[in-house]
C-alpha positions as CSV (number, residue, x, y, z in Angstrom):
1,M,-22.7,-4.8,2.3
2,Q,-21.4,-2.3,-0.3
3,E,-20.0,-0.1,2.5
4,L,-18.2,-3.1,4.0
5,K,-16.5,-3.9,0.7
6,K,-15.3,-0.3,0.4
7,K,-13.8,-0.3,4.0
8,T,-12.1,-3.6,3.2
9,K,-10.7,-2.2,0.0
10,Y,-9.3,0.9,1.9
11,L,-7.9,-1.3,4.7
12,R,-6.3,-3.7,2.3
13,A,-4.6,-0.8,0.4
14,L,-3.5,0.8,3.7
15,K,-2.0,-2.5,5.0
16,A,-0.1,-3.0,1.8
17,A,1.2,0.6,1.7
18,F,2.3,0.9,5.3
19,P,5.3,-1.4,5.3
20,Y,6.8,0.4,2.3
21,T,6.7,3.7,4.2
22,I,8.4,2.5,7.4
23,P,11.9,3.6,6.3
24,I,10.5,7.0,5.2
25,F,9.0,7.4,8.7
26,A,12.5,7.0,10.3
27,G,14.0,9.7,8.0
28,F,11.0,12.1,7.8
29,W,10.4,12.1,11.5
30,F,14.0,13.1,12.3
31,L,14.3,15.5,9.5
32,G,10.9,17.0,10.2
33,L,11.9,17.3,13.9
34,T,15.1,19.1,12.9
35,Y,13.1,21.5,10.7
36,G,10.6,22.2,13.5
37,I,13.4,22.9,15.9
38,Y,15.2,25.1,13.4
39,M,12.1,27.1,12.9
40,N,11.7,27.4,16.6
41,V,15.2,28.7,17.3
42,S,14.8,31.1,14.4
43,G,12.0,32.8,16.3
44,F,8.9,31.2,14.7
45,S,5.9,29.8,16.6
46,F,5.1,26.1,16.1
47,W,2.2,27.2,13.8
48,Y,4.7,28.0,11.1
49,P,6.3,24.6,10.7
50,M,3.0,22.9,11.2
51,L,1.2,24.8,8.5
52,M,4.1,24.9,6.1
53,S,4.7,21.2,6.3
54,L,1.0,20.6,5.7
55,T,0.6,23.0,2.7
56,I,4.1,23.2,1.1
57,F,5.4,19.7,1.8
58,A,8.7,20.2,0.2
59,G,11.5,19.7,2.7
60,S,14.3,21.6,0.9
61,V,12.1,24.6,0.1
62,E,10.8,24.7,3.7
63,F,14.3,24.9,5.1
64,V,15.2,27.6,2.6
65,A,12.0,29.4,3.3
66,V,13.2,30.2,6.9
67,N,15.8,32.7,5.5
68,M,13.3,34.0,3.0
69,L,10.8,34.8,5.8
70,L,13.5,36.5,7.9
71,G,14.8,38.7,5.0
72,S,13.2,41.1,2.6
73,F,10.3,39.6,0.6
74,H,11.1,39.2,-3.1
75,P,8.3,37.3,-4.9
76,I,10.2,36.7,-8.1
77,Q,13.3,35.4,-6.3
78,V,11.1,33.1,-4.2
79,L,9.4,31.7,-7.3
80,V,12.7,31.1,-9.1
81,M,14.4,29.6,-6.1
82,T,11.4,27.2,-5.5
83,L,11.4,26.2,-9.2
84,M,15.1,25.5,-9.2
85,I,15.0,23.4,-6.0
86,N,12.0,21.3,-7.1
87,A,12.6,21.2,-10.8
88,R,13.3,17.5,-10.6
89,H,9.6,16.9,-9.9
90,L,8.9,17.7,-13.5
91,F,10.7,14.5,-14.4
92,Y,8.9,12.6,-11.7
93,G,5.6,13.8,-13.0
94,I,6.4,12.7,-16.5
95,S,7.3,9.2,-15.2
96,M,4.1,8.9,-13.3
97,L,1.7,9.9,-16.2
98,D,0.7,6.2,-16.8
99,K,0.7,5.3,-13.1
100,Y,-1.8,8.0,-12.2
101,K,-4.3,7.1,-14.9
102,G,-7.6,6.0,-13.6
103,T,-7.1,7.2,-10.1
104,G,-10.0,9.7,-10.2
105,W,-10.0,12.5,-7.7
106,K,-7.1,11.0,-5.9
107,K,-4.8,12.2,-8.7
108,I,-5.1,15.8,-7.4
109,Y,-3.6,14.8,-4.0
110,L,-1.1,12.4,-5.6
111,I,0.3,15.2,-7.7
112,F,0.4,17.6,-4.8
113,G,2.1,15.1,-2.5
114,L,4.6,13.8,-5.0
115,C,8.0,13.8,-3.3
116,D,11.2,11.9,-3.9
117,E,10.3,9.1,-1.5
118,S,6.6,8.7,-2.6
119,F,7.8,8.6,-6.2
120,S,10.3,5.9,-5.5
121,I,7.8,3.7,-3.7
122,N,4.8,4.2,-6.1
123,Y,7.0,3.8,-9.2
124,T,8.8,0.6,-8.1
125,A,6.4,-1.2,-5.7
126,D,4.9,-4.5,-6.7
127,I,1.3,-3.9,-5.8
128,P,-0.7,-7.1,-5.0
129,E,-3.4,-7.9,-7.6
130,D,-6.1,-7.7,-4.9
131,V,-5.1,-4.2,-3.9
132,D,-6.4,-1.1,-5.7
133,K,-3.4,0.7,-7.1
134,G,-5.0,4.1,-6.8
135,W,-5.6,3.7,-3.1
136,F,-2.2,2.1,-2.5
137,M,-0.4,5.1,-4.0
138,F,-2.8,7.5,-2.1
139,F,-2.0,5.9,1.2
140,V,1.8,5.9,0.5
141,T,1.6,9.6,-0.3
142,L,-0.7,10.3,2.7
143,L,1.5,8.4,5.2
144,N,4.7,10.1,4.0
145,H,3.0,13.5,4.2
146,F,1.8,12.7,7.7
147,Y,5.3,11.6,8.9
148,W,6.8,14.9,7.7
149,F,3.9,17.0,9.2
150,F,4.1,15.1,12.5
151,G,7.9,15.5,12.8
152,A,7.8,19.2,11.9
153,T,5.0,20.0,14.3
154,L,6.6,18.1,17.1
155,G,9.9,19.9,16.6
156,G,8.1,23.2,16.6
157,I,6.3,22.5,19.8
158,F,9.1,20.9,21.8
159,G,12.0,22.8,20.2
160,F,12.8,24.5,23.5
161,F,13.2,21.3,25.4
162,I,14.9,19.0,22.8
163,H,18.6,19.3,22.7
164,F,20.5,16.5,20.8
165,N,22.8,16.3,17.8
166,T,20.8,15.3,14.7
167,E,23.8,15.6,12.3
168,G,24.0,12.7,9.9
169,L,20.4,11.5,10.4
170,D,19.6,12.6,6.8
171,F,21.7,9.7,5.6
172,V,18.7,7.5,6.3
173,M,17.2,8.9,3.0
174,T,20.4,8.2,1.1
175,A,20.5,4.6,2.4
176,M,16.8,4.1,1.5
177,F,17.4,5.1,-2.2
178,V,20.5,2.8,-2.4
179,V,18.3,-0.1,-1.2
180,I,15.6,0.8,-3.8
181,F,18.2,1.0,-6.5
182,M,19.7,-2.4,-5.6
183,E,16.2,-3.9,-5.4
184,Q,15.5,-2.7,-9.0
185,W,18.9,-3.9,-10.1
186,F,18.3,-7.5,-9.0
187,K,14.7,-7.4,-10.3
188,D,15.7,-6.4,-13.9
189,K,17.4,-9.0,-16.1
190,K,19.1,-6.2,-18.2
191,H,20.8,-3.3,-16.5
192,T,21.0,-0.9,-19.5
193,N,18.8,1.8,-17.9
194,A,20.6,1.7,-14.6
195,L,24.0,1.8,-16.1
196,L,23.0,4.7,-18.4
197,G,21.6,6.6,-15.4
198,L,24.8,6.0,-13.3
199,G,27.1,6.9,-16.2
200,L,25.2,10.1,-17.2
201,S,24.9,11.2,-13.6
202,L,28.6,10.7,-13.0
203,L,29.4,12.7,-16.2
204,C,27.2,15.5,-15.1
205,L,28.7,15.5,-11.6
206,I,32.2,15.9,-13.1
207,V,31.1,18.6,-15.5
208,F,28.7,20.7,-13.3
209,G,29.8,19.9,-9.8
210,A,28.1,18.4,-6.8
211,D,25.7,21.4,-6.3
212,N,24.4,21.7,-9.9
213,F,24.5,18.3,-11.5
214,M,21.1,17.0,-10.6
215,I,18.9,18.8,-13.2
216,P,21.4,18.4,-16.1
217,A,21.7,14.7,-15.2
218,M,17.9,14.2,-15.3
219,I,17.6,16.1,-18.6
220,A,20.4,13.9,-20.1
221,I,18.8,10.7,-18.8
222,L,15.4,11.7,-20.1
223,V,16.8,12.6,-23.6
224,V,19.0,9.5,-23.9
225,L,16.4,7.0,-22.7
226,T,13.8,8.6,-25.0
227,L,16.1,8.3,-28.0
228,L,17.0,4.7,-27.1
229,K,13.4,3.6,-26.2
230,K,12.6,1.7,-29.4
231,P,16.0,-0.1,-29.6
232,M,15.7,-1.2,-26.0
233,E,12.1,-2.3,-26.4
234,K,13.2,-4.5,-29.4
235,E,16.1,-5.9,-27.3
236,V,13.7,-6.9,-24.5
237,K,11.3,-8.6,-27.0
């Protein structure tokens, strides 16, 4: 009886999580496929994209890693480059501190598998009351990880035979984030946070340029929202 309840809990969480990840599947499958093909034409066996997508699970870093593997190995350069590319995850982690409380051993995998898309879903999703939030976030992360792994492995295996233009398919991710933003906009009665985020991001874009604005924008948003936390909480009350 106890075992049946556990299975029911897992299935309920999986069924609740899966619909949220469908848009991610569309983007990750094509991007992962592109990455696998890229690795293949660069001279690497399918084992490389398969193992890298499984253990690294950071799309931007994996693409950059192709040139790193082909060139001279500089450990410090690799470390700095990786930190620069994925520095935004520091802010994701801070935002998820409360969300990950009470998740037990699952927290280890949730931290490892924290990507832009999993963060967006797990942070904003309205999890049903009868669904365990820890298992919901776990399955969201696991499914997204699998989509990327599946696409990258498939691209690595069939890279020789697949010839089509994948240019522009990465816009699926952009469209998904726009939809998530709009959903949050309509859900919140006050839009102070959203407007501050947009304004500060635009300012940093103008000052630092399109290639370097993301980290300064996140720092600015974190600082401003921290300073305005108490006034905004009073305004809500």
